[in-house]
A tleap script that builds the chain and sets N, CA, C and O, in Angstrom:
source leaprc.protein.ff14SB
mol = sequence {
  NMET SER THR ARG LEU ARG ARG ILE THR GLY
  TRP MET SER GLY VAL ALA VAL TRP LEU ALA
  ALA ASP ALA ALA LEU PHE ALA CYS PRO ILE
  CYS PHE GLN PHE GLU GLU SER ALA VAL THR
  ASP GLY VAL MET ALA ALA VAL VAL VAL LEU
  VAL GLY VAL THR SER GLY VAL LEU GLY GLY
  PHE GLY ALA PHE ILE VAL ARG PHE VAL LYS
  ARG SER ARG SER LEU GLU CARG
}
set mol.1.N position { 0.852 -1.173 0.000 }
set mol.1.CA position { 0.000 0.000 0.000 }
set mol.1.C position { 0.899 1.237 0.000 }
set mol.1.O position { 1.862 1.307 0.763 }
set mol.2.N position { 0.590 2.190 -0.837 }
set mol.2.CA position { 1.412 3.381 -0.926 }
set mol.2.C position { 1.217 4.265 0.306 }
set mol.2.O position { 0.232 4.140 1.033 }
set mol.3.N position { 2.161 5.142 0.515 }
set mol.3.CA position { 2.095 6.038 1.670 }
set mol.3.C position { 0.891 6.955 1.571 }
set mol.3.O position { 0.222 7.216 2.570 }
set mol.4.N position { 0.614 7.443 0.381 }
set mol.4.CA position { -0.517 8.352 0.197 }
set mol.4.C position { -1.840 7.656 0.492 }
set mol.4.O position { -2.707 8.220 1.160 }
set mol.5.N position { -1.997 6.429 -0.007 }
set mol.5.CA position { -3.220 5.674 0.240 }
set mol.5.C position { -3.370 5.360 1.725 }
set mol.5.O position { -4.476 5.412 2.263 }
set mol.6.N position { -2.272 5.038 2.383 }
set mol.6.CA position { -2.299 4.762 3.817 }
set mol.6.C position { -2.709 6.001 4.603 }
set mol.6.O position { -3.476 5.908 5.560 }
set mol.7.N position { -2.200 7.153 4.201 }
set mol.7.CA position { -2.541 8.405 4.876 }
set mol.7.C position { -4.016 8.750 4.687 }
set mol.7.O position { -4.688 9.154 5.636 }
set mol.8.N position { -4.516 8.591 3.469 }
set mol.8.CA position { -5.931 8.878 3.192 }
set mol.8.C position { -6.824 7.931 3.981 }
set mol.8.O position { -7.836 8.351 4.542 }
set mol.9.N position { -6.453 6.648 4.025 }
set mol.9.CA position { -7.235 5.670 4.776 }
set mol.9.C position { -7.256 6.019 6.262 }
set mol.9.O position { -8.295 5.905 6.913 }
set mol.10.N position { -6.122 6.440 6.795 }
set mol.10.CA position { -6.052 6.838 8.200 }
set mol.10.C position { -6.945 8.028 8.499 }
set mol.10.O position { -7.673 8.028 9.493 }
set mol.11.N position { -6.895 9.039 7.648 }
set mol.11.CA position { -7.739 10.223 7.838 }
set mol.11.C position { -9.217 9.869 7.750 }
set mol.11.O position { -10.020 10.337 8.558 }
set mol.12.N position { -9.576 9.050 6.777 }
set mol.12.CA position { -10.983 8.676 6.619 }
set mol.12.C position { -11.465 7.848 7.809 }
set mol.12.O position { -12.607 8.004 8.243 }
set mol.13.N position { -10.623 6.981 8.334 }
set mol.13.CA position { -10.993 6.193 9.517 }
set mol.13.C position { -11.200 7.107 10.715 }
set mol.13.O position { -12.152 6.931 11.476 }
set mol.14.N position { -10.324 8.072 10.885 }
set mol.14.CA position { -10.458 9.021 11.986 }
set mol.14.C position { -11.735 9.836 11.894 }
set mol.14.O position { -12.415 10.048 12.898 }
set mol.15.N position { -12.059 10.288 10.707 }
set mol.15.CA position { -13.285 11.069 10.502 }
set mol.15.C position { -14.512 10.201 10.760 }
set mol.15.O position { -15.484 10.666 11.355 }
set mol.16.N position { -14.478 8.944 10.320 }
set mol.16.CA position { -15.618 8.050 10.542 }
set mol.16.C position { -15.833 7.798 12.027 }
set mol.16.O position { -16.972 7.804 12.494 }
set mol.17.N position { -14.757 7.577 12.773 }
set mol.17.CA position { -14.883 7.364 14.219 }
set mol.17.C position { -15.410 8.621 14.889 }
set mol.17.O position { -16.266 8.542 15.770 }
set mol.18.N position { -14.905 9.783 14.480 }
set mol.18.CA position { -15.348 11.045 15.070 }
set mol.18.C position { -16.835 11.286 14.809 }
set mol.18.O position { -17.557 11.730 15.701 }
set mol.19.N position { -17.291 10.997 13.596 }
set mol.19.CA position { -18.701 11.206 13.262 }
set mol.19.C position { -19.612 10.199 13.971 }
set mol.19.O position { -20.754 10.519 14.298 }
set mol.20.N position { -19.113 8.996 14.207 }
set mol.20.CA position { -19.926 7.965 14.844 }
set mol.20.C position { -19.933 8.082 16.366 }
set mol.20.O position { -20.752 7.446 17.030 }
set mol.21.N position { -19.039 8.878 16.919 }
set mol.21.CA position { -18.926 8.983 18.370 }
set mol.21.C position { -20.158 9.674 18.960 }
set mol.21.O position { -20.744 10.572 18.355 }
set mol.22.N position { -20.518 9.237 20.124 }
set mol.22.CA position { -21.637 9.834 20.848 }
set mol.22.C position { -21.182 11.164 21.452 }
set mol.22.O position { -19.994 11.363 21.705 }
set mol.23.N position { -22.118 12.056 21.677 }
set mol.23.CA position { -21.785 13.367 22.243 }
set mol.23.C position { -21.183 13.246 23.634 }
set mol.23.O position { -20.439 14.128 24.061 }
set mol.24.N position { -21.492 12.176 24.343 }
set mol.24.CA position { -20.951 11.984 25.693 }
set mol.24.C position { -19.439 11.783 25.672 }
set mol.24.O position { -18.779 12.010 26.686 }
set mol.25.N position { -18.886 11.370 24.558 }
set mol.25.CA position { -17.445 11.162 24.470 }
set mol.25.C position { -16.672 12.468 24.373 }
set mol.25.O position { -15.458 12.478 24.578 }
set mol.26.N position { -17.336 13.549 24.070 }
set mol.26.CA position { -16.661 14.816 23.864 }
set mol.26.C position { -16.596 15.692 25.106 }
set mol.26.O position { -16.046 16.791 25.044 }
set mol.27.N position { -17.134 15.245 26.223 }
set mol.27.CA position { -17.126 16.057 27.440 }
set mol.27.C position { -16.712 15.193 28.623 }
set mol.27.O position { -16.940 13.984 28.639 }
set mol.28.N position { -16.112 15.826 29.593 }
set mol.28.CA position { -15.731 15.098 30.799 }
set mol.28.C position { -16.972 14.882 31.678 }
set mol.28.O position { -17.950 15.614 31.528 }
set mol.29.N position { -16.960 13.916 32.574 }
set mol.29.CA position { -18.136 13.644 33.409 }
set mol.29.C position { -18.531 14.824 34.292 }
set mol.29.O position { -19.705 14.958 34.637 }
set mol.30.N position { -17.595 15.669 34.661 }
set mol.30.CA position { -17.893 16.816 35.503 }
set mol.30.C position { -18.765 17.824 34.744 }
set mol.30.O position { -19.587 18.508 35.353 }
set mol.31.N position { -18.593 17.918 33.437 }
set mol.31.CA position { -19.284 18.924 32.643 }
set mol.31.C position { -20.742 18.567 32.352 }
set mol.31.O position { -21.486 19.420 31.868 }
set mol.32.N position { -21.169 17.343 32.630 }
set mol.32.CA position { -22.532 16.948 32.290 }
set mol.32.C position { -23.573 17.671 33.118 }
set mol.32.O position { -24.580 18.126 32.575 }
set mol.33.N position { -23.358 17.789 34.417 }
set mol.33.CA position { -24.365 18.374 35.294 }
set mol.33.C position { -23.749 19.490 36.122 }
set mol.33.O position { -23.626 19.364 37.340 }
set mol.34.N position { -23.370 20.558 35.487 }
set mol.34.CA position { -22.788 21.675 36.219 }
set mol.34.C position { -23.823 22.777 36.399 }
set mol.34.O position { -24.742 22.933 35.596 }
set mol.35.N position { -23.650 23.521 37.457 }
set mol.35.CA position { -24.531 24.646 37.728 }
set mol.35.C position { -23.840 25.923 37.274 }
set mol.35.O position { -22.628 26.068 37.435 }
set mol.36.N position { -24.595 26.834 36.717 }
set mol.36.CA position { -24.046 28.112 36.305 }
set mol.36.C position { -23.658 28.918 37.537 }
set mol.36.O position { -24.505 29.233 38.373 }
set mol.37.N position { -22.379 29.249 37.644 }
set mol.37.CA position { -21.910 30.070 38.757 }
set mol.37.C position { -20.616 30.748 38.340 }
set mol.37.O position { -20.099 30.516 37.247 }
set mol.38.N position { -20.105 31.582 39.221 }
set mol.38.CA position { -18.848 32.281 38.927 }
set mol.38.C position { -17.688 31.303 38.845 }
set mol.38.O position { -16.767 31.500 38.052 }
set mol.39.N position { -17.720 30.263 39.646 }
set mol.39.CA position { -16.650 29.262 39.621 }
set mol.39.C position { -16.645 28.525 38.274 }
set mol.39.O position { -15.582 28.295 37.697 }
set mol.40.N position { -17.803 28.167 37.789 }
set mol.40.CA position { -17.909 27.487 36.503 }
set mol.40.C position { -17.379 28.379 35.380 }
set mol.40.O position { -16.660 27.911 34.497 }
set mol.41.N position { -17.732 29.645 35.416 }
set mol.41.CA position { -17.237 30.573 34.398 }
set mol.41.C position { -15.719 30.700 34.473 }
set mol.41.O position { -15.048 30.777 33.443 }
set mol.42.N position { -15.184 30.722 35.676 }
set mol.42.CA position { -13.735 30.804 35.847 }
set mol.42.C position { -13.020 29.575 35.329 }
set mol.42.O position { -11.966 29.685 34.703 }
set mol.43.N position { -13.581 28.406 35.584 }
set mol.43.CA position { -12.975 27.167 35.097 }
set mol.43.C position { -13.018 27.121 33.579 }
set mol.43.O position { -12.048 26.712 32.942 }
set mol.44.N position { -14.127 27.533 33.000 }
set mol.44.CA position { -14.229 27.547 31.532 }
set mol.44.C position { -13.221 28.513 30.919 }
set mol.44.O position { -12.598 28.201 29.905 }
set mol.45.N position { -13.061 29.679 31.527 }
set mol.45.CA position { -12.073 30.641 31.032 }
set mol.45.C position { -10.658 30.085 31.170 }
set mol.45.O position { -9.820 30.282 30.291 }
set mol.46.N position { -10.396 29.389 32.276 }
set mol.46.CA position { -9.074 28.801 32.482 }
set mol.46.C position { -8.770 27.740 31.440 }
set mol.46.O position { -7.643 27.654 30.952 }
set mol.47.N position { -9.759 26.933 31.096 }
set mol.47.CA position { -9.563 25.902 30.080 }
set mol.47.C position { -9.262 26.538 28.731 }
set mol.47.O position { -8.384 26.070 28.006 }
set mol.48.N position { -9.979 27.597 28.389 }
set mol.48.CA position { -9.741 28.281 27.110 }
set mol.48.C position { -8.325 28.868 27.075 }
set mol.48.O position { -7.635 28.767 26.060 }
set mol.49.N position { -7.899 29.475 28.171 }
set mol.49.CA position { -6.550 30.053 28.227 }
set mol.49.C position { -5.498 28.958 28.118 }
set mol.49.O position { -4.529 29.107 27.373 }
set mol.50.N position { -5.672 27.866 28.845 }
set mol.50.CA position { -4.691 26.782 28.790 }
set mol.50.C position { -4.597 26.160 27.402 }
set mol.50.O position { -3.500 25.868 26.927 }
set mol.51.N position { -5.738 25.956 26.749 }
set mol.51.CA position { -5.718 25.412 25.395 }
set mol.51.C position { -5.063 26.412 24.431 }
set mol.51.O position { -4.312 26.015 23.540 }
set mol.52.N position { -5.346 27.692 24.609 }
set mol.52.CA position { -4.736 28.711 23.749 }
set mol.52.C position { -3.223 28.789 23.915 }
set mol.52.O position { -2.494 28.882 22.928 }
set mol.53.N position { -2.752 28.753 25.153 }
set mol.53.CA position { -1.309 28.808 25.399 }
set mol.53.C position { -0.630 27.558 24.851 }
set mol.53.O position { 0.419 27.647 24.213 }
set mol.54.N position { -1.224 26.398 25.097 }
set mol.54.CA position { -0.646 25.149 24.595 }
set mol.54.C position { -0.599 25.142 23.073 }
set mol.54.O position { 0.408 24.746 22.485 }
set mol.55.N position { -1.680 25.576 22.432 }
set mol.55.CA position { -1.707 25.632 20.968 }
set mol.55.C position { -0.666 26.607 20.430 }
set mol.55.O position { -0.004 26.327 19.431 }
set mol.56.N position { -0.525 27.746 21.091 }
set mol.56.CA position { 0.470 28.725 20.663 }
set mol.56.C position { 1.889 28.191 20.756 }
set mol.56.O position { 2.687 28.383 19.839 }
set mol.57.N position { 2.207 27.527 21.847 }
set mol.57.CA position { 3.552 26.978 22.026 }
set mol.57.C position { 3.820 25.869 21.022 }
set mol.57.O position { 4.884 25.833 20.404 }
set mol.58.N position { 2.859 24.961 20.854 }
set mol.58.CA position { 3.051 23.882 19.883 }
set mol.58.C position { 3.120 24.414 18.454 }
set mol.58.O position { 3.892 23.908 17.640 }
set mol.59.N position { 2.316 25.434 18.146 }
set mol.59.CA position { 2.381 26.038 16.815 }
set mol.59.C position { 3.725 26.707 16.557 }
set mol.59.O position { 4.280 26.596 15.464 }
set mol.60.N position { 4.244 27.398 17.560 }
set mol.60.CA position { 5.564 28.009 17.428 }
set mol.60.C position { 6.656 26.972 17.251 }
set mol.60.O position { 7.566 27.152 16.442 }
set mol.61.N position { 6.568 25.892 18.004 }
set mol.61.CA position { 7.543 24.815 17.876 }
set mol.61.C position { 7.458 24.179 16.491 }
set mol.61.O position { 8.483 23.878 15.880 }
set mol.62.N position { 6.227 23.974 15.994 }
set mol.62.CA position { 6.060 23.421 14.653 }
set mol.62.C position { 6.629 24.336 13.579 }
set mol.62.O position { 7.269 23.867 12.638 }
set mol.63.N position { 6.399 25.643 13.714 }
set mol.63.CA position { 6.962 26.603 12.756 }
set mol.63.C position { 8.485 26.592 12.809 }
set mol.63.O position { 9.149 26.708 11.779 }
set mol.64.N position { 9.031 26.452 14.001 }
set mol.64.CA position { 10.478 26.375 14.184 }
set mol.64.C position { 11.051 25.161 13.459 }
set mol.64.O position { 12.080 25.265 12.790 }
set mol.65.N position { 10.392 24.016 13.588 }
set mol.65.CA position { 10.845 22.792 12.922 }
set mol.65.C position { 10.742 22.935 11.404 }
set mol.65.O position { 11.663 22.555 10.681 }
set mol.66.N position { 9.633 23.477 10.924 }
set mol.66.CA position { 9.453 23.661 9.477 }
set mol.66.C position { 10.525 24.591 8.925 }
set mol.66.O position { 11.042 24.367 7.830 }
set mol.67.N position { 10.857 25.626 9.675 }
set mol.67.CA position { 11.898 26.565 9.238 }
set mol.67.C position { 13.245 25.867 9.108 }
set mol.67.O position { 13.970 26.090 8.139 }
set mol.68.N position { 13.583 25.025 10.078 }
set mol.68.CA position { 14.855 24.311 10.000 }
set mol.68.C position { 14.867 23.305 8.861 }
set mol.68.O position { 15.901 23.123 8.220 }
set mol.69.N position { 13.750 22.652 8.594 }
set mol.69.CA position { 13.685 21.698 7.489 }
set mol.69.C position { 13.881 22.423 6.168 }
set mol.69.O position { 14.634 21.956 5.313 }
set mol.70.N position { 13.216 23.555 5.989 }
set mol.70.CA position { 13.379 24.328 4.752 }
set mol.70.C position { 14.808 24.822 4.596 }
set mol.70.O position { 15.364 24.787 3.499 }
set mol.71.N position { 15.404 25.282 5.693 }
set mol.71.CA position { 16.781 25.770 5.637 }
set mol.71.C position { 17.745 24.643 5.276 }
set mol.71.O position { 18.658 24.847 4.476 }
set mol.72.N position { 17.554 23.460 5.854 }
set mol.72.CA position { 18.458 22.336 5.550 }
set mol.72.C position { 18.300 21.884 4.111 }
set mol.72.O position { 19.276 21.490 3.474 }
set mol.73.N position { 17.074 21.937 3.590 }
set mol.73.CA position { 16.875 21.544 2.189 }
set mol.73.C position { 17.503 22.560 1.235 }
set mol.73.O position { 18.008 22.180 0.179 }
set mol.74.N position { 17.478 23.835 1.591 }
set mol.74.CA position { 18.080 24.843 0.721 }
set mol.74.C position { 19.595 24.746 0.748 }
set mol.74.O position { 20.238 25.090 -0.244 }
set mol.75.N position { 20.187 24.295 1.838 }
set mol.75.CA position { 21.632 24.141 1.926 }
set mol.75.C position { 22.125 22.910 1.168 }
set mol.75.O position { 23.283 22.866 0.752 }
set mol.76.N position { 21.264 21.914 0.983 }
set mol.76.CA position { 21.642 20.690 0.266 }
set mol.76.C position { 21.781 20.939 -1.228 }
set mol.76.O position { 22.482 20.191 -1.910 }
set mol.77.N position { 21.148 21.945 -1.739 }
set mol.77.CA position { 21.167 22.195 -3.184 }
set mol.77.C position { 22.397 22.884 -3.621 }
set mol.77.O position { 22.560 23.163 -4.809 }
savepdb mol mol.pdb
quit
């Protein structure tokens, strides 16, 4: 099986599992029956900030790696 076909099959399998998943799989058990309060709003804001910081750091690291790969390929020529 070619690499491209394997990659497409992997992506399609992932999408099929994601579409078939129940909504309960996308939330933690604590989030099912929460009461609206200031604490809940604070926790939700904290989760958004943590996900944003983590995404920013990983995105920067990914850009750093891509930059080095491009630089190494340009030096090989």
